[in-house]
C-alpha positions as CSV (number, residue, x, y, z in Angstrom):
1,M,-0.1,0.2,0.1
2,K,1.2,3.2,-1.2
3,Q,2.2,5.6,2.1
4,L,0.0,8.8,2.3
5,D,2.1,11.9,1.8
6,Y,0.4,14.5,4.3
7,F,2.6,17.2,3.5
8,K,3.3,17.4,0.0
9,G,3.3,20.8,-1.8
10,T,5.2,23.8,-0.6
11,F,3.5,25.4,2.5
12,G,5.4,28.8,2.6
13,S,6.4,28.8,5.9
14,L,7.9,26.6,8.7
15,E,5.1,27.6,10.3
16,N,2.5,26.7,8.7
17,L,4.3,23.5,8.3
18,A,4.6,23.1,12.3
19,D,0.9,23.7,12.2
20,R,0.0,20.9,9.8
21,I,2.3,18.2,11.2
22,S,0.5,19.0,15.0
23,D,-2.9,18.7,12.8
24,V,-1.7,15.1,11.8
25,L,0.0,13.8,14.6
26,G,-2.3,15.3,17.7
27,C,0.8,16.9,19.6
28,P,2.3,19.9,20.2
29,V,5.5,20.9,17.9
30,T,8.7,23.0,17.3
31,I,11.1,23.5,14.8
32,E,14.8,24.5,15.8
33,D,17.7,25.3,13.7
34,R,20.9,23.0,14.1
35,N,21.8,25.8,17.5
36,H,18.8,25.1,18.9
37,R,17.4,28.4,18.0
38,L,13.4,28.3,17.6
39,L,12.3,28.7,14.0
40,A,8.3,27.8,14.4
41,Y,6.3,26.3,16.7
42,S,3.0,25.1,15.7
43,T,-0.1,27.2,18.1
44,H,-3.7,26.4,19.5
45,E,-2.5,23.7,22.2
46,D,-3.5,23.6,25.5
47,S,-0.8,21.4,27.0
48,T,2.8,22.2,27.0
49,D,6.2,21.6,29.6
50,P,8.2,24.6,31.0
51,A,10.7,23.7,28.5
52,R,9.1,24.5,25.6
53,I,8.0,27.0,27.3
54,A,10.9,28.6,28.2
55,T,11.9,28.4,24.3
56,I,9.3,29.8,23.0
57,I,9.7,33.0,25.5
58,G,13.5,32.7,24.9
59,R,13.5,32.5,21.0
60,R,15.7,29.5,21.7
61,V,16.2,26.1,23.8
62,P,17.4,26.9,27.1
63,E,21.2,25.9,28.0
64,K,20.4,23.8,30.5
65,V,17.9,21.4,28.7
66,I,20.7,21.1,25.7
67,N,23.1,20.3,28.2
68,S,21.1,17.6,29.8
69,L,20.2,16.6,26.2
70,W,23.8,16.0,25.6
71,K,24.3,14.2,29.0
72,D,21.7,11.6,28.1
73,G,23.3,10.8,25.1
74,V,20.1,12.5,23.1
75,I,21.9,15.1,20.5
76,P,24.5,13.0,19.5
77,T,22.0,10.1,18.8
78,L,20.3,12.4,16.4
79,Q,23.2,14.1,14.8
80,Q,24.1,10.1,13.7
81,S,20.8,9.0,12.8
82,D,17.7,10.4,11.1
83,A,15.3,7.9,12.8
84,P,13.1,9.4,15.1
85,L,13.8,9.4,18.7
86,R,11.7,8.7,22.0
87,I,13.1,10.9,24.4
88,K,11.8,10.2,28.4
89,S,11.0,13.2,30.6
90,I,13.7,15.2,32.4
91,N,11.9,16.7,35.3
92,Q,15.1,18.2,36.5
93,V,15.1,21.1,33.4
94,G,11.2,21.3,32.7
95,L,11.3,18.4,29.4
96,G,8.8,16.5,29.2
97,D,8.1,13.0,26.9
98,R,9.0,13.8,23.2
99,V,10.0,12.5,20.0
100,A,12.5,14.1,17.9
101,V,13.8,13.8,14.8
102,S,16.7,15.5,13.0
103,I,16.3,17.3,9.9
104,R,19.2,16.5,7.4
105,K,20.9,17.0,4.0
106,N,22.8,14.0,3.6
107,E,24.9,13.7,6.5
108,E,24.6,17.6,7.6
109,V,22.5,18.2,10.4
110,L,20.4,21.6,9.2
111,G,17.5,21.4,12.6
112,Y,15.1,19.4,14.7
113,I,11.9,18.6,14.9
114,W,10.2,18.2,18.4
115,V,7.2,16.8,18.9
116,L,5.4,17.1,23.3
117,E,3.9,13.4,23.9
118,I,1.5,14.9,26.6
119,N,-1.7,13.6,25.4
120,K,-1.3,11.1,23.0
121,K,1.6,9.0,22.6
122,L,3.4,8.3,18.8
123,S,2.7,5.2,17.2
124,E,4.6,3.7,14.7
125,E,2.8,5.0,11.6
126,D,3.2,8.6,13.2
127,M,7.1,7.8,13.6
128,D,6.4,7.3,9.9
129,V,4.7,10.6,9.2
130,L,7.4,12.1,11.5
131,K,10.1,11.4,9.4
132,Q,8.3,12.8,6.3
133,A,8.0,15.6,7.9
134,A,11.8,16.1,8.5
135,Q,12.0,15.8,4.6
136,A,9.3,18.3,4.0
137,A,11.0,20.9,6.3
138,R,14.9,20.1,4.3
139,S,14.1,22.5,1.6
140,Q,12.5,25.1,3.7
141,L,15.9,24.9,6.0
142,L,17.8,24.3,2.7
143,Q,16.4,28.1,1.8
144,H,17.0,29.3,5.7
145,Q,20.9,28.3,5.2
146,I,21.6,29.7,2.1
147,G,19.9,33.2,3.4
148,S,22.1,32.3,6.2
149,K,25.4,31.9,4.6
150,K,25.2,35.4,2.7
151,K,24.3,37.3,5.7
152,Q,27.3,35.5,7.7
153,E,29.9,36.3,4.7
154,N,28.9,39.7,4.6
155,Q,29.2,39.8,8.5
156,Q,32.9,38.7,8.3
157,E,33.9,41.0,5.6
158,F,32.1,43.7,8.3
159,L,34.4,41.9,11.1
160,W,37.1,42.2,9.3
161,K,37.0,45.7,8.7
162,L,36.1,46.6,12.5
163,L,39.4,44.5,13.4
164,T,41.7,46.0,11.0
165,G,40.8,49.3,11.9
166,N,38.9,49.9,8.2
167,H,35.4,51.4,9.3
168,P,33.8,54.4,9.3
169,S,32.5,56.1,12.3
170,E,31.2,54.7,15.7
171,E,27.1,55.9,14.4
172,R,27.9,53.9,11.0
173,I,29.2,50.9,12.8
174,I,26.2,50.6,14.9
175,E,23.5,51.7,11.9
176,K,25.8,48.6,10.1
177,L,25.4,46.4,12.6
178,Q,21.1,46.7,13.2
179,E,20.8,46.5,9.3
180,F,22.0,42.5,10.0
181,S,19.4,42.6,12.8
182,I,21.9,42.3,15.3
183,L,21.9,44.4,18.5
184,P,25.0,46.6,18.9
185,A,25.1,45.8,22.9
186,I,28.2,47.1,24.9
187,P,30.7,46.3,26.3
188,V,32.1,44.1,23.7
189,S,35.3,42.0,23.7
190,V,37.5,40.6,21.0
191,M,38.0,36.9,21.8
192,I,40.2,34.2,20.2
193,L,40.4,30.7,20.2
194,Q,42.9,28.7,18.5
195,F,43.2,25.2,17.7
196,K,46.1,22.7,16.5
197,E,44.7,22.1,13.1
198,E,43.1,24.9,10.8
199,V,39.2,25.6,11.2
200,N,37.5,24.0,8.3
201,E,33.7,24.9,8.4
202,A,32.4,21.3,10.2
203,R,34.5,22.8,13.0
204,E,33.4,26.5,12.6
205,K,29.8,25.0,13.3
206,D,30.8,23.3,16.1
207,I,32.5,26.0,17.7
208,L,29.4,28.7,16.6
209,Y,27.1,26.0,18.0
210,L,29.3,25.9,21.3
211,A,29.4,30.1,22.1
212,V,25.4,30.4,20.7
213,V,24.3,27.5,23.1
214,H,26.1,29.2,25.9
215,Q,23.6,31.8,26.6
216,R,25.6,34.0,29.2
217,I,27.5,35.6,26.7
218,R,26.2,36.9,22.8
219,V,28.4,36.4,19.6
220,L,27.8,39.5,18.0
221,L,30.1,38.9,15.0
222,A,32.5,35.8,14.1
223,A,35.1,34.8,11.2
224,A,37.3,31.6,11.0
225,D,41.2,32.9,10.0
226,G,43.5,29.6,9.6
227,Q,44.3,28.2,13.2
228,Q,42.0,30.7,14.7
229,M,38.4,32.0,15.4
230,I,37.7,35.2,16.0
231,L,34.3,36.2,17.8
232,L,33.1,39.8,18.8
233,V,31.5,38.9,22.1
234,S,29.3,40.6,24.6
235,P,28.7,39.5,28.4
236,N,25.1,39.1,29.2
237,D,26.3,39.5,33.0
238,K,27.0,43.5,32.7
239,E,27.7,43.7,36.5
240,N,30.7,40.5,36.5
241,N,31.9,41.1,32.7
242,D,35.2,39.5,33.0
243,Q,34.0,36.7,35.1
244,T,31.4,35.4,32.4
245,I,33.7,35.7,29.8
246,Q,36.1,33.1,31.8
247,E,33.3,31.1,32.8
248,F,32.3,30.6,29.2
249,I,36.0,29.6,28.5
250,Q,36.0,26.9,30.6
251,T,33.2,25.4,29.5
252,F,33.9,25.6,25.9
253,F,37.5,24.0,27.1
254,T,35.2,21.5,28.4
255,H,32.5,20.9,25.6
256,M,35.0,20.7,23.0
257,E,36.5,17.9,24.8
258,E,33.4,15.9,25.9
259,R,31.7,16.8,22.9
260,F,33.9,17.0,20.1
261,S,37.0,15.6,21.2
262,I,38.6,18.1,20.6
263,T,41.6,19.3,23.5
264,D,44.8,21.8,23.2
265,V,42.3,24.7,22.8
266,K,43.6,28.3,23.6
267,A,41.5,30.9,24.3
268,S,42.5,34.9,25.1
269,Y,40.3,37.9,24.8
270,G,41.3,41.6,24.8
271,S,39.5,44.4,26.9
272,L,35.8,45.0,26.9
273,I,35.1,48.5,25.5
274,S,32.4,50.3,25.2
275,R,32.8,52.1,21.8
276,F,32.8,49.7,18.4
277,D,35.6,52.0,17.0
278,Q,37.9,50.4,19.8
279,I,37.6,46.9,18.2
280,E,41.3,47.0,16.7
281,K,42.4,47.8,20.3
282,S,40.7,44.9,21.9
283,Y,41.9,42.7,19.3
284,K,45.4,43.2,19.3
285,E,45.2,42.9,22.9
286,A,44.1,39.2,22.6
287,L,46.8,38.5,19.7
288,N,48.9,40.0,22.1
289,V,48.0,37.4,25.1
290,L,48.0,34.5,22.2
291,D,51.8,35.1,21.4
292,I,52.9,35.1,25.0
293,Q,51.0,32.0,25.4
294,N,52.6,30.3,22.6
295,K,55.5,31.5,23.4
296,L,55.7,30.8,27.2
297,G,53.3,28.2,27.8
298,G,53.2,27.0,31.4
299,D,51.0,28.9,33.6
300,T,50.6,31.7,30.8
301,L,47.7,29.3,29.4
302,N,45.6,30.1,32.3
303,L,45.7,33.8,31.2
304,H,43.2,34.5,28.6
305,S,42.4,38.1,29.6
306,Y,44.8,41.3,28.5
307,N,44.3,42.8,32.1
308,D,45.3,39.7,33.6
309,L,48.6,39.2,31.9
310,G,50.0,41.9,34.6
311,I,53.7,42.3,33.7
312,Y,53.6,40.7,30.3
313,Q,51.8,43.7,29.1
314,F,55.3,45.7,29.2
315,L,57.7,43.2,27.8
316,G,57.6,44.6,24.8
317,I,58.1,48.3,25.5
318,I,60.7,47.1,28.1
319,R,62.3,45.6,25.5
320,E,62.6,48.4,23.0
321,K,64.0,50.4,25.8
322,Q,66.9,47.7,26.6
323,V,67.4,47.6,22.7
324,Q,67.8,51.6,22.0
325,D,69.9,51.6,26.1
326,G,72.1,48.8,24.6
327,Y,71.6,47.2,27.8
328,Q,72.1,43.5,28.4
329,N,71.9,41.4,32.0
330,D,75.5,40.7,33.0
331,V,74.3,37.5,35.0
332,L,72.6,36.2,32.3
333,T,75.3,37.0,29.7
334,K,78.0,35.3,32.5
335,L,75.7,32.3,33.0
336,Q,75.1,31.6,29.0
337,E,78.6,31.8,28.5
338,Y,79.7,29.6,31.1
339,D,77.1,27.1,29.9
340,R,78.4,27.2,26.3
341,M,81.9,26.7,27.3
342,H,81.3,23.9,30.2
343,R,78.3,22.3,28.5
344,T,76.3,23.0,31.9
345,T,72.6,24.1,32.3
346,L,73.4,26.9,34.7
347,C,70.9,29.5,33.0
348,E,68.3,27.1,32.9
349,T,68.3,26.0,36.6
350,L,67.9,29.6,37.8
351,A,65.4,30.3,35.5
352,A,63.3,27.4,37.1
353,Y,64.3,28.5,40.5
354,L,62.7,31.9,39.9
355,E,60.1,30.4,37.7
356,S,59.3,28.2,40.9
357,D,59.0,31.2,43.7
358,E,62.3,30.0,44.8
359,N,60.3,26.9,45.9
360,Q,63.4,24.0,45.5
361,H,61.3,21.0,45.6
362,K,59.4,22.0,42.9
363,A,62.7,23.5,41.1
364,A,63.9,19.9,41.3
365,E,61.8,18.3,40.2
366,T,60.4,20.6,37.5
367,L,64.7,20.1,36.5
368,H,64.4,16.0,37.0
369,I,67.0,16.6,39.5
370,H,68.1,15.6,43.0
371,I,68.0,19.0,45.5
372,N,71.0,18.7,46.1
373,T,72.1,18.4,42.4
374,L,69.8,22.0,42.8
375,M,71.7,23.2,45.7
376,Y,75.1,22.6,44.4
377,R,74.1,24.5,41.2
378,L,72.6,27.5,42.8
379,K,75.8,27.8,44.6
380,R,78.3,28.0,41.5
381,I,75.8,30.7,39.9
382,T,76.5,32.7,43.0
383,E,79.9,32.2,42.3
384,I,79.9,32.8,39.1
385,T,78.0,36.0,38.7
386,N,78.0,37.5,42.4
387,L,74.1,37.2,42.3
388,N,72.6,37.9,45.9
389,L,69.5,35.7,45.5
390,K,68.1,37.2,48.5
391,S,67.9,41.0,46.7
392,P,64.4,41.4,45.4
393,E,65.9,44.3,42.9
394,Q,68.4,41.5,41.0
395,K,65.2,38.9,41.1
396,T,62.7,40.9,39.9
397,M,65.0,42.2,36.3
398,L,66.3,38.6,36.1
399,I,62.4,37.4,36.0
400,I,62.0,40.4,33.3
401,D,64.9,39.3,31.6
402,L,64.2,36.0,31.6
403,K,61.1,36.5,30.1
404,I,62.1,38.9,27.4
405,R,64.6,36.3,26.5
406,K,62.2,33.5,25.9
407,L,59.6,36.1,24.3
408,F,61.2,37.9,22.1
């Protein structure tokens, strides 16, 4: 027997399609894009649940609901299959019984259809109907995607103008954002996420997915550049700007590993600014933070904000002054010459000792030597250079010069 096509023809809009699916199945329906933003929902239902209400009010699925669906394996299953999936209620996040199906183009997920099972449990025939609905929604989501892709390309071009300082006045920047239907929220900051491999189109979608579903920050503009993803972000919590961005970074690291098996990600962001014509400044600061992370590693990997850099902010200025004055640190010069002639590692030993905040056990562990060996080397260092390790001034200058040598 030939299967009846309930969705033959064009319904003109996703709202009409959502209503048609709801009429056929007798259940409330929502349609989302791949980032869980609400595209359409059926009307005139007498019953619903808190998660659906929150989705309709906020125009996207609440973050706590998305996290629960990931933890329970729901979203990974939907991403790997085009078959409808029955989902049991998760009371902690207000989610009632549901059936969901992914809307796909080959292996790419375009979005999802969610059907609430409150007054009725879907039969096997209903499941087949839902699969038909996903196929009917595909063409409309593809049209939506084509329009979004063109818009995204224009937005990326505009972001690069802002990053490189080739922008019009502050007023024109705000007008342009509004033309893109982007709320010109302030403060904003330029964030850079750096990966080991080049950010291809698939990886870019994964990054933006995590950025969009994390609902404590807003991504105004985004662009991929080699191994980096550049985001113009605005924290939603205006009273705790830096804390909100730091929390996003930590959550991003965790979710990239848990959901996409991506590790060794670096992150940085520039100063939060109150004017869009200062974006170039924030971008250069974020690049500065990444440069320090890449060259120095270690504890600097935990320094994400330009304002957290402390003395690192001024190393370039100090180096310029040193070059102009022909300055050299006599202690380091003597140690390097001694190491070269005697094939020792006294300079490395001194650096490890100072970087460990003069903790002898930690320094010895870092160097993989016995503590007695460390004590002997420190003694030789003071004999060769006349260094006074109890002098705060000498130690501070050594720490700065060691970092400058490593960085430049």
